[in-house]
C-alpha positions in Angstrom: 0.0 0.0 0.0 2.8 2.4 0.8 4.5 1.7 -2.6 1.2 2.3 -4.4 0.6 5.6 -2.6 4.1 6.7 -3.3 3.8 5.8 -6.9 0.5 7.7 -7.1 2.0 10.7 -5.4 5.0 10.7 -7.7 2.7 10.6 -10.7 0.6 13.5 -9.3 3.8 15.5 -8.6 5.1 14.8 -12.1 1.8 16.0 -13.6 1.9 19.1 -11.4 5.5 19.9 -12.3 4.7 19.3 -16.0 1.7 21.6 -15.8 3.7 24.2 -13.9 6.5 24.0 -16.4 4.1 24.4 -19.3 2.3 27.3 -17.6 5.6 29.1 -16.8 6.7 28.4 -20.4 3.6 30.0 -21.8 3.9 32.9 -19.4 7.5 33.4 -20.5 6.6 33.2 -24.1 3.7 35.7 -23.6 6.0 38.1 -21.7 8.6 37.8 -24.5 5.9 38.6 -27.1 4.7 41.6 -25.1 8.2 42.9 -24.6 8.9 42.5 -28.3 5.7 44.4 -29.1 6.5 47.2 -26.7 10.0 47.5 -28.0 8.7 48.0 -31.6 6.0 50.5 -30.8 7.5 52.5 -28.0 7.9 55.7 -30.0 6.5 59.3 -29.9 3.1 58.5 -31.2 2.5 55.6 -28.7 3.7 57.7 -25.8 2.2 61.1 -26.5 -0.7 61.0 -28.9 -4.2 59.6 -28.1 -4.5 57.7 -31.4 -1.1 56.1 -30.9 -1.8 55.0 -27.4 -5.2 53.5 -28.3 -3.6 51.6 -31.2 -0.9 50.3 -28.9 -3.4 49.3 -26.3 -1.9 51.6 -23.6 -4.0 52.8 -20.7 -3.6 55.3 -17.8 -2.5 58.9 -17.7 0.3 60.2 -20.0 2.3 63.4 -20.4 1.0 65.9 -23.0 3.8 67.3 -25.2 3.4 71.1 -25.4 6.4 71.7 -27.6 6.7 72.8 -31.2 9.5 70.6 -32.7 11.9 70.8 -35.6 14.8 68.3 -36.0 16.9 66.4 -38.4 16.0 63.0 -39.9 18.8 61.3 -37.9 17.4 62.7 -34.7 13.9 61.5 -35.6 15.2 58.0 -36.3 17.1 57.9 -33.1 14.2 59.0 -30.8 11.2 57.7 -32.8 9.9 61.1 -33.6 7.2 61.9 -36.2 8.5 62.6 -39.8 6.2 65.6 -40.1 8.6 67.8 -38.1 11.8 66.8 -39.9 13.8 69.5 -41.5 17.3 68.6 -42.7 18.0 72.2 -43.5 18.3 72.8 -39.7 21.9 73.8 -39.2 24.0 73.9 -36.0 21.6 71.8 -33.9 20.1 68.3 -34.2 16.8 69.5 -32.7 14.9 72.5 -31.3 11.9 72.4 -29.1 9.8 75.6 -28.4 7.2 76.1 -25.8 5.3 78.7 -23.8 6.2 78.1 -20.2 4.3 79.6 -17.2 6.6 78.1 -14.6 9.9 79.8 -15.4 9.3 83.3 -14.0 6.6 82.5 -11.5 3.5 84.6 -10.8 3.8 88.4 -11.2 1.6 91.0 -9.5 0.9 94.7 -10.0 -0.5 94.7 -13.5 -2.5 97.8 -14.5 -1.5 99.6 -11.3 -3.4 97.1 -9.2 -1.1 95.5 -6.6 -3.5 92.5 -6.3 -3.8 91.9 -10.0 -1.6 88.7 -10.5 -1.0 86.2 -13.3 1.7 83.8 -14.3 4.4 85.4 -16.4 4.9 83.7 -19.7 8.4 82.7 -20.9 9.3 81.6 -24.4 11.5 78.6 -23.9 13.7 77.0 -26.5 15.4 73.7 -25.9 18.4 72.9 -28.1 20.0 69.6 -28.8 23.5 70.1 -30.2 26.2 67.6 -31.5 29.0 67.7 -29.0 31.4 68.1 -31.9 30.4 71.8 -31.8 32.7 72.1 -28.8 30.6 74.8 -27.1 32.7 77.2 -25.0 31.4 76.0 -21.6 32.3 78.2 -18.7 32.6 75.4 -16.1 33.5 71.8 -15.8 30.2 70.6 -14.3 28.3 68.2 -16.5 24.9 69.3 -15.5 23.3 72.4 -13.9 19.7 73.7 -13.6 17.8 76.7 -12.3 14.5 75.0 -12.9 12.5 74.1 -9.8 14.5 76.2 -7.3 11.7 78.7 -6.5 12.2 79.6 -2.9 15.7 80.9 -3.2 14.5 83.9 -5.2 12.4 85.0 -2.2 15.3 85.2 0.2 17.0 88.5 1.0 19.6 88.3 3.8 19.2 91.1 6.4 22.9 91.0 7.3 25.2 93.2 5.2 28.0 90.6 4.7 25.7 87.7 4.0 25.6 87.7 0.2 24.4 85.0 -2.3 27.1 83.0 -4.0 26.2 84.1 -7.5 27.5 87.6 -6.7 30.9 86.2 -6.0 30.9 84.3 -9.2 29.8 87.4 -11.1 32.6 89.4 -9.6 35.1 86.8 -10.7 33.8 86.2 -14.2 32.4 89.7 -15.0 28.9 90.9 -15.7 28.5 88.4 -18.5 28.4 85.4 -16.2 25.7 83.0 -17.2 24.8 79.4 -16.4 26.9 77.1 -18.6 27.6 79.5 -21.4 28.4 83.2 -21.0 26.9 84.9 -24.0 24.1 83.6 -26.3 21.7 85.7 -28.2 19.3 85.3 -31.2 19.7 87.3 -34.3 17.8 87.6 -37.6 17.4 89.8 -40.7 19.8 90.7 -43.5 23.3 89.6 -42.5 21.8 88.7 -39.1 22.4 92.1 -37.7 19.1 92.5 -35.8 19.0 91.1 -32.3 16.1 89.4 -30.6 17.8 89.6 -27.2 19.8 87.3 -25.0 19.1 83.7 -24.6 19.1 83.0 -20.8 20.1 79.4 -20.1 18.0 77.8 -17.4 19.4 74.3 -17.7 22.1 72.4 -19.5 23.3 68.8 -19.7 26.5 67.9 -21.4 26.1 64.5 -23.2 22.5 64.1 -22.1 22.7 61.3 -24.7 25.8 60.0 -26.3 27.4 62.8 -28.4 24.5 65.1 -27.7 24.5 68.3 -25.6 21.3 69.9 -24.2 20.5 73.5 -23.5 17.2 75.0 -22.2 16.8 78.7 -22.1 14.2 81.5 -22.3 13.6 84.6 -24.5 11.4 87.6 -24.3 8.2 86.5 -26.0 7.2 89.8 -27.5 10.3 89.9 -29.7 10.4 86.2 -30.6 7.8 86.5 -33.4 9.8 89.2 -35.3 12.2 86.9 -37.0 11.8 84.1 -39.5 15.3 83.0 -40.4 17.2 83.2 -37.1 20.5 82.2 -35.7 21.8 81.6 -32.2 25.1 83.4 -31.7 27.5 82.0 -29.2 30.3 84.4 -28.3 33.5 82.9 -27.1 35.3 85.1 -24.6 38.9 85.4 -23.9 39.6 84.6 -20.2 42.3 86.1 -18.0 44.3 83.9 -15.6 42.1 85.2 -12.8 39.1 83.7 -14.5 37.5 87.1 -15.4 36.4 87.9 -19.0 38.7 90.0 -21.1 
């Protein structure tokens, strides 16, 4: 009787293990198929457009892209971007992304002589993706720096005469042109590009954000941005003294 029971138990265990193996095998195969499907459809349309997400069977919330893009065909291929925004006549950058940003300058008050009349200040922001072969004249060795998100520091004003913010010391050392990442950038347009649209204030940069690709994010004054059609971003390379100040 004991042998019979053991034999029966072994048969049941064998069936269980066989069933489990088949089940795990099917699950593994299913997961592989899903992974392969996701790897082939994980592009801009499936991440950021309603039609693409529905077609890919994706659910849940997603981030809305508020940018106006232009980029090269190589950039589009690398990041799975739509072909409709490709422009291979784009020079000096692999991609540009433009947006109206209500978070850069915060909320301003005092409009129309009313101290309680407040509204978000609009910033025209342009993100630039540049091949690192351009050898941009960076003003420091830090790979990454950002002024986004640090809102409370702008509220602080020390009440002690010798308690000054650090950027004043950096400005004294580097001169009045001190900026984050790069010292002097501005947009120009018109015949021979002699008309200026004002300075480009860098808010964030990341050297090699992807392999061989540098990233800049900065703001412009919106009321002047619409004046130009064919525009250039001018980067002025300064001569530096041994002290670190700008010549």
